[in-house]
N, C-alpha and C positions, 0 to 999 in steps of 0.2 A: 594333743590331748591326752589324758591319762587313759589307760587301759580300761575296758568294760567287759565284764566276763557275766554270761548267762551260765545258769545251771538249770538244765531241762530234765525233769523226772516224771515218768508216766505214774498216773494216780491208779493204785491197786493193780499194777501192770498184768499179773497172772490172770487175776479175776476177770479183768475187764477184756483181755484178749481171749481167754475161754468163753465168756459170755457171747463176745461177737462171734466167734465161730459157730457156736451153737445156734444163733440167730440165723446166720447165713446158711446154715444147714436145715434150716426149716423148724426150729425149735420156737415156740411160742413165748416160753418164759424167759425173761432176762435176768440173769443171775445177779445183775448189779442192784435190782429193785427188791430182792427177796434175802433173807438170812441165808447167806451161802458162804462158802470157804473153798479154797483150793487147797490140797495137800492129802497125803497119805493114800490108804488104799479103801476105797468104798465099801467091798466086801467084807474085810477083816477090820475095818474102822480102825486102823492104828496109824501112827505117824503124828506129824505136827501140822499146824495151820502155816501154809506158805502166804496165803493171802486172804483177805476177808473183804465181804461187802459193806457199805456203810450201815444197812440194816443190821448185820451181824454184829457191828461194833456196838450198836446200842444195847445188846445183850451182855457186854463187857468181854467179848472174844477177841483175843490179841495175838498178833502173829508170833509165832514160836511155840505157842502152848500145845500141849497133847490133844489130838482131835477128841480122845475121850472125854476130856474136860470141857471141850467146847460144847459137846453133844448134851452134857449135863445142864449147861447154861441155856441151851435151845435145842430141846429135843428134835424141834422139826427143821433143824438146819439142814440145807442142801449141800451136799459133797460133790465135789468135782475133782477127778484125778488131775495131775499136772500134766500137761503136754509140752515138753520142753522143745520139740522140733518146732511146734507151732510159735512159741515164745521166741525163738532165735529167728524166726521168719519175720515176725512182726517188728522185733528190734532191728531186723536189717532195712524193713521198710521205713522206719522212723528216721534211722540214721541216713538212709539216702535222702529223703525229704529234707532233713536239716541240713545236709551238704549242699543241697541246692538253695537253700537260704544264704548259708555262709559255709564255706569248706573248711574253716580252722575249727576242727571239733575233736575232741578227747573223751573218747568213750570208756566210761570206768565200769559199767556193769551192763546187764541186758537191757535195763530199762532207764539208764540215766547218763548223761555225758555233759561235759563242759563244752563252752562254746566262746571263742574269742569274738566278740561283737564289733571290736574296733574298726577292722577293716571295711566294714559295710555300714559304719555308723552314718555317713553322708547320704544315704538313701533313705534314711527315715527321720521324721520330726523329734523322735527322742527314743532312748533305750526302751522306755515302758510301752510307747505305741509299737515299736518294732515286736517286742514279747507278746503283746496282744495279737498282733497279726499272725504271728508265728503259732501261737497255740491254737488260734481260730483255724489256721489252716491245717494243722494236725486233727482237729476235731472234724472238719470238713471232708478232708481227703482219707484220712486213717479210721475216723469214727471212734477215737478214745481222746480221754483229756490228759493234759499235762499241766503240771505248775513249772513255772518258770521265776527262778531267783536271779536278781540282778545286782551286781556290786562292782567295786573298783578292786576287789580281793577275790581270788577264786573260792576261798574257804567260807567267805562271808556270803557268797552267791549260793554255795551248797545250802548253808543253813536257813537263807531266805526261801529257798524252793520248799523247805520243810515247814514253813509258816501255815497258816489255815488252808485246807485243801477242802474241796478238788477245784481244777480247773481256774487257777488264779495266778496272778503276777505279784510278786512282792520285790520290795527293793531292801537293801541293807548295805549302804555305803558305810565307808569307815567312820564318817562323821554322824551316822545314825546309830552307832552301837550302844551309846550311853542310855538312850530311851527305847530302843527297839530289842536290844539283846541283852543288857545286863540285868534288867529285872526277871529275866528266866531262870529256872532251875538248872543246875550245873548238868543236870541229865540232859537238857536240850543241846549241849555243846556238842559238836561234832567231834569224834573220838574219845568222848568221854563216856567209857563203860560203867557197868554197875559196880565193878572193884573199885574204880577210881572214885566213883560217886560216894561209895561208903567210906573211903579213907578221906575224902574231903569233908563228909560230914562229921567225922570225928575231930576234924580241926575247925568245926563251925564255919565251914565254907560252904554256904548253900544255894547261893545264886552265882550267875556268872559274873555279875558285878563284884561280888565277894572275891572271887578267883582273880579277876583282873587286877584288883587293888592288893592282892596278897604278895609278900615279899618273894622272889623267886627262889632265893635260898631256901625257904621253908619247903616249897613244892619239890625241889630238888632232893632234899633230905627225905621226904616221903614218898615221892613217887619217880624219883630218878629223872632222867631226861624226857620221860613222857610228861611230868608234871611241868616241865619248862614249855614244852609244847602246848599244852592245854593253856598255860599262861598267854602265850603268844597269840593263839586262836580267840581267847577272850578279850584280847586286846586289838583284834582284827590285824595283827601282823602275819603276813603270808605273802612271799615275794615270789611264789611258783607261777609258771606260765603253763598256757594250754599246750599239752605235748601232742601235737599231731602226726600220727603213725599212718602212712598210706600203704595199706595192705595191697597185693596184687589183685586187681579186678578180673574176675573170672566170667563175668556176665554183667550187663547192664539192662535194666528194662524199666517199664512203667505201665500202670494199668489204671483204668478209670472206672468208677461207678456211674452209670447214666441217671440224671435226675429223672428221666423217663425212658421207659423201654425203646431201643430202637427197632423199628418195624421195617424200615427201609434200607438198602444197601448205601445210599447215597448219604444218610445219616452216619452211618457206621464209617464210611470213607472219610468223612470230616472229623469224626473222631479219632480215627487212626492217623490223620494228618497232624493233629495237635500232639498226639503220642509219639509220632516219628520225630517231630521237632524236639521234644524234650529228650528222648533217647539219643538222637544225633548230635544234640549239643553237649550231652554228658559224655559221650564218646570223644567228641572233638576236645572236651575239657581234661579228659584222662589222657589224650593222646594215643588214642586205641581206633583200630579197625575191626568191624565186625565181619567174620566169616560165614555167620549164620544168622538167620532171622526166623523168629517163630511168632505167631499170632495166636492169643488165646481169647475164647468167648465164653462167657457165663450168661446161659439162657435165664429167662425169667422164671424158669422151673429150678434154677440152681444147677442144672447140669453143666459140666464143663467140658469143652472139647479144645484142642489145640493141634497146631501143624506147624512144622518148621521147613526151612528151605536153605540149602547151603548156597552161598553165592559164588558165582565164578571169579569174582574179583571182591576182596574185602573192601567194606565201605565204611565211611562215617557221615555220608551226604543224605541230607533229609529226604530228597526227593525218591532216591533209590530205595531207602528204607520203607517209604511210604508206599511205593508201586510194589514192592515185595510183599508188604503185609496185606494190602488189599486183594493181591491175586490169592494169598492164603487164606483171607477171609472168604472170597468166593468158593474156595475149593471145600471149606468145611461148613459154611453156614447152611441151615437147612430150613430157614424161613420162619424159625421161631423167633419171638421178640426178643432181643437182647437186653441183658443187664448190666453186663460188664464186658469191656474190651481191654486186651493188653497186648503189648509188642516187648519182646526180650530179644536182645542180641547176645550172641556167644561166639566161641572160638575167636577170641580177641587177639589181636597182635599189635605191636607197637607201630605207630604210623609211619616211623621213618624206615621201617625194615622193607627190603626190596620184595616186591610181589611179581608173580608170575602173570602176565596178561594173556587172555584168550582170543583166539579167532572169533569165538562164539559169544564173547563177553558184549552183547548188543542190549541196548534198553529193551526191557519187556514192557508192553504197554497194555492197558485195560482198554476195551472198546470205549470210543470218546463218550457214548451216550451214558455210560455208567459212572464215569468219573465225576468227582466234584467240580463245580465251574471254575474254581481257581486252578485245577490241573489240566484244563484242556486246550491250553495254549502251547504251541511248539516248543519242545524242551530245549532250553539252552545249553551250551556246550558244557563239558565236564568241568572246565576252568572256571566259566562263569558261575556256575553252581558252587564251586568252592568258594568264590570271592563272595558271593551273596551270602552264603552261610558264615563266613568269617565276619562279614559286616554286621549281620544280625546278632551274633555272639557278642560282638564289641558292644552294640548298642544296649543289649539286654544286661550284661554285665555291669553297665555304668548306670543305666536307668531302672533295672529291674526286667523280671521275665516277661512282664505285661505290657512293656514299653512299645514293642512291634507286634501286630498281630495281622496274620494273613487275611485278605479280604473274604476269602471263602468261608473262613470260620467265623467271621461277623454275621454271615447269614444262616448261621446253623439253627435248626428249628429245636435242638436239644442242647441243653447247657449242661454238659458232663461236669461232675465234681471228681477231681483226681482222687482216687483211692489209695493206690501205693506205688511205691517205687522199689526196685530191688536190684 
């Protein structure tokens, strides 16, 4: 089959991420619902608009304009300074989630990436169906929206994601460019900046269709090689592939916001089991062993606590990670209802690297009455656990992450929605 590419773009990334952070910290006003911008210095009121809300857009405020101009358009405009540490964290969470959907990803900025959908195409009814599931999962787990562009060309997928926003899926296959792309102004073409637009206007080239039908030699004479590139893009010509670069993994984690606050330890244990499965699966997928496990709690009061433990023997086994996470939970939980739970692994080493076994490396167990029902049976041997994990990984890789579910999770009284992975 032909290659199919997705382009995933976060809608108003900086503003959405800042708005969510303020809401999580107890602020009652959602920046996304009022005229607001991200950028500059709130006190000195200088700088440029980095991101804007949809209500701000109604006042004619545009990204890149001076903040002083934006304030003239809307004196009641809410200003929020950028938080780049937050943005990079949310970006990592997004890329981790997308990698769980499909590992062939090329990140091109903090809030957008390309995905080669082809390897996972057999798992879904259609690219459009898969894209809808993907964007819905982002909203459910990370609480912000994305646009997904779909095409058989990377550049067309990019332009498709820029069609009507927010929270939408668009296609722009090569056979669709005549009626979807060509009627648009040349300013809508990827890589066609203001200078190129002005040059093309002087040549009476106003639409992408005009550009696509122009003699290449004319474009070469006026815009040099860039003009030829624009002509190729206008005609849907792009042979580039998704360039996947695997950076060294320093830690793998996952956290979940519960649909209802957990008030009992057994509920937390079930959630931690689901998280442990995710973390362990990703560790095995990257060929890593974790030497340290940490458990994070966010209470209903939004107070955060965490605790970590160094393992005597590095692992990527679900049961060991779950057992450790439960121990850590017991050490830090004070009985307050729990809003969020998280597990993070660190001190990673390659799976094939020799490790020193310890005489004291014996299974640590929780009292039976505190463990989830699915964890009360006698623990199988380490080799059998590895074989079980491998079998589950194979099934989930072929049929999806929800193809196999532990019985103890089916009885969970709380249905958590995954919030973030990192």
